[in-house]
C-alpha positions as CSV (number, residue, x, y, z in Angstrom):
1,K,-185.1,-224.3,-75.3
2,Q,-186.5,-225.9,-78.4
3,G,-186.7,-229.2,-76.7
4,F,-188.7,-227.8,-73.7
5,G,-191.7,-226.1,-75.2
6,W,-190.1,-223.1,-77.0
7,E,-189.6,-222.1,-80.6
8,W,-187.0,-219.7,-81.8
9,D,-186.1,-217.2,-84.6
10,L,-183.0,-215.3,-85.4
11,V,-183.6,-211.7,-86.5
12,T,-180.5,-210.0,-88.0
13,L,-179.4,-206.8,-89.6
14,D,-176.7,-207.5,-92.2
15,D,-173.9,-205.6,-93.9
16,G,-173.3,-207.7,-96.9
17,D,-172.8,-211.3,-95.6
18,M,-171.9,-210.2,-92.1
19,P,-174.5,-209.6,-89.4
20,V,-173.9,-206.3,-87.5
21,A,-176.9,-206.5,-85.1
22,G,-179.5,-209.0,-84.2
23,A,-181.8,-210.7,-81.7
24,M,-182.4,-214.3,-80.7
25,V,-186.2,-214.4,-80.2
26,L,-187.8,-217.2,-78.2
27,Y,-191.5,-217.9,-78.6
28,R,-193.8,-219.6,-76.1
29,A,-197.4,-220.6,-77.1
30,L,-200.2,-219.4,-74.9
31,P,-203.0,-221.8,-74.0
32,L,-206.3,-221.9,-75.9
33,G,-204.7,-220.7,-79.1
34,L,-204.3,-217.1,-77.8
35,G,-201.1,-216.5,-79.6
36,T,-197.5,-216.4,-78.3
37,I,-195.1,-214.5,-76.0
38,A,-191.9,-213.3,-77.7
39,Y,-188.9,-213.1,-75.5
40,V,-185.4,-211.8,-76.3
41,P,-183.0,-212.8,-73.5
42,R,-179.9,-210.6,-73.1
43,G,-180.8,-208.8,-76.3
44,P,-181.1,-207.4,-78.8
45,I,-177.4,-206.9,-79.7
46,V,-177.1,-203.6,-81.4
47,N,-175.1,-200.4,-81.3
48,W,-177.5,-198.4,-79.1
49,E,-175.7,-195.1,-80.1
50,D,-176.4,-195.7,-83.8
51,T,-180.0,-194.5,-84.1
52,G,-180.3,-195.7,-87.7
53,Q,-179.1,-199.2,-86.9
54,V,-181.4,-199.4,-83.9
55,K,-184.5,-198.3,-85.9
56,A,-183.7,-200.7,-88.7
57,L,-183.2,-203.7,-86.4
58,F,-186.4,-203.0,-84.4
59,A,-188.4,-202.7,-87.6
60,R,-187.3,-206.2,-88.5
61,L,-187.8,-207.5,-84.9
62,H,-191.4,-206.2,-84.7
63,K,-192.3,-207.5,-88.1
64,A,-191.0,-211.0,-87.1
65,V,-192.9,-211.1,-83.8
66,R,-196.1,-209.9,-85.4
67,Q,-195.9,-212.7,-87.9
68,R,-195.8,-215.1,-85.0
69,R,-199.0,-213.5,-83.5
70,A,-197.1,-212.4,-80.4
71,W,-199.2,-210.2,-78.2
72,A,-196.2,-209.0,-76.3
73,C,-192.4,-208.7,-76.9
74,W,-190.3,-209.0,-73.8
75,L,-186.7,-207.7,-74.0
76,E,-183.9,-208.1,-71.5
77,P,-180.9,-206.4,-73.1
78,E,-177.5,-206.5,-71.5
79,V,-177.2,-202.8,-71.0
80,I,-176.6,-200.3,-68.2
81,D,-179.8,-198.6,-66.9
82,N,-180.5,-195.1,-68.0
83,G,-178.2,-195.3,-71.0
84,P,-179.1,-194.7,-74.7
85,A,-181.0,-198.0,-74.8
86,T,-183.5,-196.8,-72.3
87,T,-184.4,-193.8,-74.5
88,H,-184.7,-195.9,-77.6
89,L,-186.9,-198.5,-75.9
90,S,-189.2,-195.9,-74.5
91,G,-189.6,-194.4,-78.0
92,F,-190.6,-197.8,-79.4
93,G,-193.3,-198.1,-76.7
94,Y,-191.5,-200.4,-74.3
95,A,-192.1,-200.0,-70.6
96,P,-190.2,-201.4,-67.6
97,S,-191.7,-204.7,-66.4
98,P,-192.1,-205.4,-62.7
99,R,-191.2,-209.0,-63.4
100,T,-188.0,-210.3,-65.1
101,I,-187.0,-213.7,-66.4
102,Q,-183.3,-213.3,-66.0
103,P,-181.7,-211.4,-63.1
104,R,-181.5,-207.6,-63.8
105,S,-178.3,-207.1,-61.9
106,T,-175.1,-209.1,-61.8
107,I,-171.4,-209.0,-60.9
108,V,-168.7,-209.4,-63.6
109,V,-165.1,-210.4,-62.7
110,D,-162.2,-209.2,-64.9
111,L,-160.3,-212.2,-66.1
112,S,-157.8,-210.3,-68.2
113,L,-155.7,-209.8,-65.0
114,S,-153.2,-212.3,-63.8
115,E,-154.5,-215.0,-61.4
116,D,-152.6,-213.3,-58.5
117,A,-154.3,-210.0,-59.4
118,I,-157.7,-211.7,-59.6
119,L,-157.2,-213.2,-56.1
120,A,-155.9,-209.9,-54.8
121,A,-159.2,-208.2,-55.9
122,M,-161.3,-210.6,-53.8
123,K,-162.3,-210.0,-50.3
124,S,-159.8,-211.5,-47.8
125,K,-162.3,-214.0,-46.4
126,T,-163.0,-215.3,-49.9
127,R,-159.3,-215.9,-50.5
128,Y,-159.0,-217.6,-47.2
129,N,-161.9,-219.9,-47.9
130,I,-160.4,-220.9,-51.3
131,R,-157.1,-221.8,-49.6
132,L,-158.9,-223.5,-46.8
133,A,-160.7,-225.9,-49.2
134,E,-157.4,-226.8,-50.7
135,R,-155.7,-227.4,-47.4
136,K,-158.6,-229.6,-46.2
137,G,-158.2,-231.9,-49.2
138,V,-161.1,-230.6,-51.4
139,T,-160.3,-231.2,-55.1
140,V,-162.0,-230.0,-58.2
141,R,-162.3,-232.0,-61.4
142,E,-164.1,-231.5,-64.7
143,G,-166.8,-233.9,-65.2
144,G,-168.7,-235.2,-68.2
145,L,-172.2,-236.3,-69.2
146,S,-171.9,-239.3,-66.9
147,D,-171.6,-236.9,-63.9
148,I,-174.8,-235.1,-64.6
149,D,-176.7,-237.4,-62.2
150,A,-174.4,-236.5,-59.3
151,F,-174.7,-232.8,-60.2
152,Y,-178.5,-233.1,-60.4
153,A,-178.6,-234.7,-57.0
154,L,-176.7,-231.6,-55.6
155,M,-179.1,-229.3,-57.5
156,Q,-182.1,-231.1,-55.9
157,E,-180.6,-230.8,-52.4
158,T,-179.8,-227.1,-52.9
159,G,-183.2,-226.3,-54.3
160,E,-184.9,-227.9,-51.3
161,R,-182.6,-226.2,-48.8
162,D,-182.8,-222.7,-50.4
163,A,-186.3,-222.9,-51.8
164,F,-185.7,-222.2,-55.5
165,G,-186.8,-224.1,-58.6
166,I,-184.5,-226.1,-60.8
167,H,-184.7,-227.5,-64.3
168,T,-185.3,-231.2,-65.1
169,L,-182.4,-233.7,-65.3
170,E,-182.9,-233.8,-69.1
171,Y,-182.4,-230.1,-69.3
172,Y,-178.9,-230.2,-67.9
173,Q,-178.1,-233.4,-69.9
174,H,-179.2,-231.6,-73.1
175,A,-177.0,-228.5,-72.2
176,M,-174.0,-230.7,-71.9
177,T,-174.7,-232.6,-75.1
178,L,-175.1,-229.3,-77.1
179,F,-172.2,-227.2,-75.6
180,A,-169.5,-229.7,-74.4
181,P,-168.4,-230.8,-78.0
182,K,-167.8,-227.1,-78.8
183,G,-165.8,-226.5,-75.6
184,Q,-168.4,-224.0,-74.4
185,V,-169.3,-225.6,-71.1
186,A,-167.5,-227.2,-68.2
187,L,-169.2,-229.2,-65.5
188,L,-167.0,-228.8,-62.4
189,L,-167.3,-230.9,-59.2
190,A,-165.6,-230.2,-55.9
191,E,-165.1,-233.5,-54.1
192,L,-163.6,-234.9,-50.8
193,G,-162.4,-238.4,-51.2
194,G,-164.5,-238.9,-54.3
195,E,-167.7,-237.5,-52.7
196,P,-169.3,-234.6,-54.6
197,L,-169.8,-231.6,-52.3
198,A,-170.4,-228.8,-54.8
199,G,-170.7,-228.3,-58.5
200,L,-171.5,-225.8,-61.2
201,M,-171.8,-225.4,-64.9
202,V,-169.7,-222.6,-66.4
203,F,-170.5,-221.6,-70.0
204,A,-168.2,-219.7,-72.4
205,V,-168.6,-218.1,-75.8
206,G,-165.9,-215.9,-77.3
207,T,-164.3,-213.9,-74.5
208,K,-167.3,-214.0,-72.1
209,S,-168.0,-216.7,-69.5
210,W,-171.0,-217.2,-67.3
211,Y,-171.7,-219.1,-64.1
212,I,-175.3,-220.2,-64.8
213,C,-176.1,-222.9,-62.3
214,G,-174.5,-224.3,-59.2
215,A,-175.2,-226.4,-56.1
216,S,-173.7,-227.6,-52.9
217,S,-174.3,-230.4,-50.4
218,D,-175.3,-230.0,-46.8
219,R,-172.3,-232.1,-45.9
220,H,-168.9,-230.7,-45.2
221,R,-169.9,-227.1,-45.9
222,N,-167.3,-226.0,-43.4
223,L,-164.7,-227.2,-46.0
224,M,-165.8,-224.4,-48.4
225,P,-166.2,-226.5,-51.5
226,A,-168.4,-223.8,-53.2
227,Y,-165.5,-221.4,-53.1
228,A,-163.1,-223.9,-54.5
229,V,-165.3,-224.7,-57.5
230,Q,-165.9,-221.0,-58.3
231,W,-162.2,-220.3,-58.4
232,A,-161.7,-223.4,-60.6
233,A,-164.4,-222.1,-63.0
234,M,-162.7,-218.7,-63.3
235,R,-159.4,-220.5,-64.0
236,W,-161.1,-222.7,-66.6
237,A,-162.6,-219.7,-68.3
238,K,-159.4,-217.7,-68.2
239,A,-157.4,-220.6,-69.7
240,R,-160.0,-220.8,-72.5
241,G,-159.3,-217.1,-73.4
242,C,-162.2,-215.4,-71.6
243,T,-161.7,-211.9,-70.2
244,T,-164.9,-211.7,-68.2
245,Y,-166.7,-214.0,-65.7
246,D,-170.4,-213.2,-65.1
247,L,-171.6,-214.4,-61.7
248,W,-175.2,-214.2,-62.9
249,G,-177.7,-212.6,-60.6
250,I,-177.8,-210.5,-57.4
251,P,-180.6,-208.5,-55.8
252,D,-181.8,-205.4,-57.7
253,E,-180.5,-202.8,-55.3
254,T,-177.8,-200.1,-55.5
255,E,-174.4,-201.1,-54.3
256,E,-174.6,-198.5,-51.5
257,T,-177.8,-200.1,-50.3
258,L,-176.4,-203.6,-50.6
259,E,-173.3,-202.8,-48.7
260,T,-174.9,-200.9,-45.8
261,Q,-178.6,-201.4,-45.0
262,F,-178.6,-205.1,-46.0
263,S,-175.1,-206.1,-44.9
264,D,-176.5,-208.3,-42.1
265,R,-179.3,-209.9,-44.0
266,S,-179.3,-213.6,-44.8
267,D,-182.7,-214.3,-46.4
268,G,-183.5,-214.7,-50.1
269,L,-180.7,-213.6,-52.4
270,W,-178.7,-211.6,-49.8
271,G,-176.6,-214.5,-48.8
272,V,-176.0,-215.2,-52.5
273,Y,-175.0,-211.6,-52.9
274,R,-172.4,-211.7,-50.2
275,F,-170.9,-214.9,-51.5
276,K,-170.6,-213.5,-55.0
277,R,-169.4,-210.1,-53.9
278,G,-166.5,-211.7,-52.2
279,F,-165.0,-212.7,-55.6
280,G,-164.5,-209.0,-56.5
281,G,-165.7,-207.8,-59.8
282,Q,-168.0,-204.9,-60.8
283,I,-171.8,-204.7,-60.2
C-alpha cells in the first residue's frame, strides 16, 4: 500500500523480545491538510479474552493514531460477531460502521483434510465442474511476473462484465514482486491450448491462505476454468502447509437467509456466493 498513497505503522505489545499482540495501521491523508484516516485491516491481533492485554494494546494503538492526527480509527478485526471483541470495542467507543472496506463475511475451507475429503465436502455440482474442466482439456499452470499482463487483461474483462472496480496493473505487479520471492503468492492461470481463460492470485502466510483476486474470460466459460483454477489454488496452499483457505467475501446475510430466500438470485454478489459456497467450508 505504501506505493499507492498510504503510509503505515506497526503497533505491538511485547513480552520481552517477542510480540504477543499488535496492529498494522494504514494511514491515508485527507485533502486540504485535514489530517488522516487510520485503518487496521483484519486487526488488531490480540487475545480478546485477556482484558489486560486488550487494554494495553489499545492504549498504544490510540496513542499512535493520535500522533498521526487521525480523526478516526477504522478497525476490521477477524473475529466472530457478538463475541468478546464486540464488548471491548464498544467499551472503547467504537461503533459499527454501515460501510466496510474488506468483506465482513467469508467462507473458509479446511485444508487439513485429505484432498479426497476436501472434494467430498464440496457440492456435487462443484466436483462435477472441476472434473469437467479436466476432461475438456483445461490445464492450470503457475505463472510469473511476465504473466501479469495476461492476468490483468482477464481482470479488466471481468470488471467490465460484472461491474466492479479493479486495481491498476502496477498494483498486481508490485504484489508479485513483493510476495513471490517469499513463496507467499501464486499466480495461477487456467488455459485451453495456451489461451488464458481464468486466473487468480492466492496468498499464503503461515498456515493461512487467501483467494484475494480472480478473473475469467467470456470465452469457453462452459468449460468451467474458474472451478479448475480454484481447486488448483487449494492444492497449492495445502502443499505449502496451509490448513485454511479463505474464499474472501460473500454477502452479509445469515446462512439461513442465503440458502433460502436468495437461493434463486443472480445479481450482485449472490452468484459469487453460490460459486464459493459450492467449495464447502464454513461461513
